[in-house]
N, C-alpha and C positions, 0 to 999 in steps of 0.2 A: 304901454308899448314903445312912448317916449322917453321911458328909462331905462329899455331896454337899447334904445340908441345912443344914449348917454354912455351908458356903460361899456358899449364896441367902440364908440369915440373916445375914451378915456384909455380904453386895451390897447387900441392903436398907434394913440401920443406915447404910451409907458413903451410899448414894443419900438416906434421908433427913437424914444431917448435911450434906451439901453443898447437899439444898435451903433447909435452916434456915437455913446461913450465907449462901445466894445471899437470902434475902427479908429477913434483916438487911440486907445489904447494899443492897438497893432502900429499905430503908427509911430508913436513913442517908442515902444520896444527896438520897433526895425531900427529906428535912428541912433537909438543907445547901444545894440550890439552889432551896428554895422561895423565898427573898427575890429571887434573879434571876429565877426565873419572873413572879412578881408585876411585878418593874420592867417585864418585855420586855412584859407584858400591858398595863402602863400606856403606855407608849413605842408599843406597834404598836397600841393600838386604835384609834386614828385610821385609820393607814392601812389596817384591817381593815374601817370602815366606809367608806374611800375606795373599796376593791376592792369592796363591794357593790353600790355606787350605781352605779361603772363598768360593773360585770356587769350592772345591771337596763338602764342605757342599751342595751349591748350588744344586751340580749335584745330590749328594745323594737326597735331598731332592724334587727337582723337576722332577726328572726322572718317579715316576709313572704318575704325571699328564702329563708329555709328550710322554709317553706311551700310556696313555687310550686316548689322543689327536690325536696321530698317528693311532690308532685303528678308531676312528671314519672318521678321513679326509680318511684313506684307505676304509672305508664303504660307505661314501658317494661318492669317486672316481668310485667305484662298480658300485654304481646304478647309476650314472649320464651317465656311460658308457653302462649299460644293459637298461636302459629305451628307447633309442630310438632303439634298437633290439626286443622289445617287439611285433610289430607285424610280424616281420619275424620269432619269434619264435611261435606265435600260430597258423601260415599257416604252419610251418615245423610240430606242435605237429598233426594239422588236419590231415593233409597227413598221419603222422603216424598212427592216428586213424584207417584213413579209409584204408588202406594196413593191418595192423592188423586185422580189421574187415570182410575183403575180402580175408583174405590168409586160405585155408582150409588144415590142418593139418593132414597127415595122421599116426597119433600115434595108436599103436596096442594097446588095451586096454587087458590087463591081468587078 
């Protein structure tokens, strides 16, 4: 049992050592590649702004088409859900008609 605990402790120490090495590697790469990232941000910022403007224009132009498409899809979904319920609705309607026809109101005529 003692060996198992010792093995678990060694495994935990190896895990910690590997994680520390990975963290150090990440920090070194981050520091080394920082100038390259800054340079890319400077060059790519106009392209990102152009992408945002084009995306906004496309959104403005295509939103009416998307709204009409969503209305059509919603109508189709409602119809697809309502069609299987039509026999049940017909039975309920017939029962309502029968109950309405057989009920006698005692309305007082003036």
